[in-house]
N, C-alpha and C positions, 0 to 999 in steps of 0.2 A: 366146717372150716370153710370160707370161701375162697376159691381160684381164682384169683387175680389175672390170668391169662383171658377169662370169659368175661370178664363186666366189658359194660360198653368205655367207647374211648372217655364220652363225656360224663360218667359216673364217676369213672377214675379221676377225670380233672376236677371235680367237684372236691373230690373227698383229700385230694393235695392241695386244695386251695386254702384249706381249713390249717395246713400245719405251718409251722413259722420258718423263715425263712433260711433258716440254719438247719434247720431237720427236713429241708427240702435239697441244701444239699449233700448232705449223709443221705439221701436216700437215693441218689441218683447213683451212686455207688452199687447198689445192692445189684440192680441188674440189666441186661440193656434193653427189657421193656419201659421200665419204669427212667432210663439215660433217656431214652427215645420222647418220652411222655414232658419230660421238664427240660430236653433242649431246645423243647419247640419255644421262641419267645414271644411267641403274640396266640398262644393259647388259652383256655379258660385258667390255668392254676393261677396263669402271670393275669392277665386281665382280669379277676376277682381279689385278687392281691393286690391290685391298682385302686378298683374301685372302692374296696374297706380303709386305704391307707390315703390316696391322694385326694386333693380336692379337685371338685369336679370341675374350677375352675381352668387347675394348673390342664388336667387332661385334655379341656375343649381349648386352648392355648395356645399360641404360635411361640412359643415359649422352650417348648420341647420336639421342635421339629427336628433337630437335630437328635434327638432320638427317637426313632419312630416307632420297636418294638416295645408292649408292656414292660416285658423282661428287663427292658432298657431303662425303663423313665420307673421304674422302683427304683432300681440300685441308683438311680439320681437322684430319687428322695432321699433315700439312706446316707447318701453324700453332700446332702443340701448345705445352708448355711443350719450353725449351731445356734437356738433360740437360747441357749445357756453358756455360750460363751462369745460376749457380745458387750459391747459397749451396755450401760444401763439408759444413754439415749437412742437404743436403736430395740427394733422391733424387728419379727419376721413376720411378714403377712400370710395371712390363711392359705395362700398358694403353698406356702410352704420352702417357694424356693427364691423368693425376693425380701432385699430387706428394705426398711422403713425406716431413713434418720429424721429423726425430731427437729424441729426449729428450738437447739438451741447453741445461744447463744457464746463466742470462746469457749469451742473444745473441738478436739477433734476425736474422733470415733470410728470406732474399729469391728471387726464379727471374722471369726474363722467358720471355715468348715467342719462338718461332722465327723469326717475323717482325715486322717493323716496319713501320712506316705513315706518307708523306709527301703522300699523295694518294688523292682519293678519301674514301667511308664506310665504316666498317667495323662489323661488330657479331660480338660472342664474350658467351655465357655463361660464368660462374664459380658453382663451388656449391661452399662450405664443407663441410666433409664428417667434421668432427671440429672439438671443443671449439674455442673461440674466446680464450680465457687473456684477458691485461687488454687486445691490441693485435693487430687484425686489418684488414689496408689491401688493398684491391684500385684497381686504377687502371692507370696510364700512368709509363713510366718510359724517359727517351733511353738509349741506351750507357755516358752518363758515370756514370751512379746506383752505388750500391754497390750490395751484394745482399748484403753483410752487415756487423752492428757490436755491440759488445759491450751486456751490458744488454739490457731490455726496453724499447724506445721503438718512436715512429711511425715507421719506415725509413723507409719510402714514403710521400714527402711532406715530407722532413726538410732535404732541397736544394732547388737550383732545377731540378734534370732529374729532380723526380719529382712527382707528383699523385697525390693516394689517397682514397679515403672511408673512416676507420672504423669500421667496423662494428658495433667492442664502445661506441662512444657518438656516434653517426651525427654526425659531426665530421668536415668535408673540409681537408686539410691540404697545406701547399705550401708549401715554401722554411724549411723551419722553425716555420712557425706554423698557425694554427686560423684557416681561413676562412669559417667559418661554422656551423653547424645544415644540415643535409641527411637527408634530403630539409624543405624549409621546409612541415613539416604541423605541425600542434598536436598535442601528445603522438605524433608519429609510430612508429610500434613499431617496434621493436628487430628486428636480426636473427634468424630463426631456423634450426638449423644443417640442412643439407638444402636450403634454398630457392636457387633459380634467381636469380640474380643478371645482367640484360643488360645489358651494356658498349657503349657506342654513340661513334666516334670518328668524329666529322667533322674531315676536314683541309680542308676545301674551306672551311669557317665556324668550322675556327682552335677548336671546341666536345667536350667529353666532357659525355657525360651518362648515368643508368642508368633500367633499371625492375628492377620486384620486378613477380612475379604476374603479368604483363604490364602493369603499370600503369606510364605514364609517369610518372621523379619529377621531372623538370626538369632543364635544364641545371645540369650542375655545375662548370665551368670553364669561361673563354673566354679568347679569347687566347692562345692555346697556341701556342712557335713554331714556325718551320719547319724542322721537323727531323724526322729518324727518329724515330718512337715507336712502343713495343713494351706490349704487354701484361705488367702486373706485379701483385706481389703478395709483403707480406711479414708472418712467421706468428713468434708467439712461446711458442706453447703444441708440448708437446712430441708427438708421434704424432701430431699432427695433419697431415690430408689437404687439400687443396685442388684442382679439377677446372675445367678450361675449355676451351671447345670453340669452335672457331672456326665463325661462322655465314655472314659473307660480307657483301655489303651490305644494311640496315638496310631492311625495310619499312614504308613511312611509312603510318602512318594505324594 
């Protein structure tokens, strides 16, 4: 029988790299030595998992600059846009983090993330990397919210199942109605293509808030339901692209 305590670190890391992520979570509870290995977010366990699952393009790009460790990059991948939960006019690019809307006339198209949240605090970044068009909405939705509808409309925020911020006119949207201007600033600047928007969902406080350029813009929605809520977006402009990177619990201050 092999004594794990005598194995070199690099050998243990390679062995762990062949286990599935949910198995690694269980392994971290076995003993202090295994916990130490798996708590190191930049060792070969997580690096090799990233190499196998993430596209080389994503690993080398600036897109994942906000998640510097290999373990955080892998977690972001498992929370990225869901290629099986989006409009038929949208596809997720090979990098795994960026969606592309095809140039289809008279259609509004949306997408949800792979993972939804019902408890805890979560943050993710959204980068709109193409023209906004007449409507460009980011926010959250339940599984009941539609991901496609005819015409050019604010799909996200059009019903009771979704909440959104239209970056074009700075309006908050829910249940088909405008919930007022956002942020509450005089002459609030419009979104510029390529800026990073940080979305902050607090399931314990039932609130949704946003940051732009590391400036907290205030709480946008309160009284969110006790349901699984997913990062979401809706777009109308042909060939526009939107990236989303999950960050984990937000850092206060």
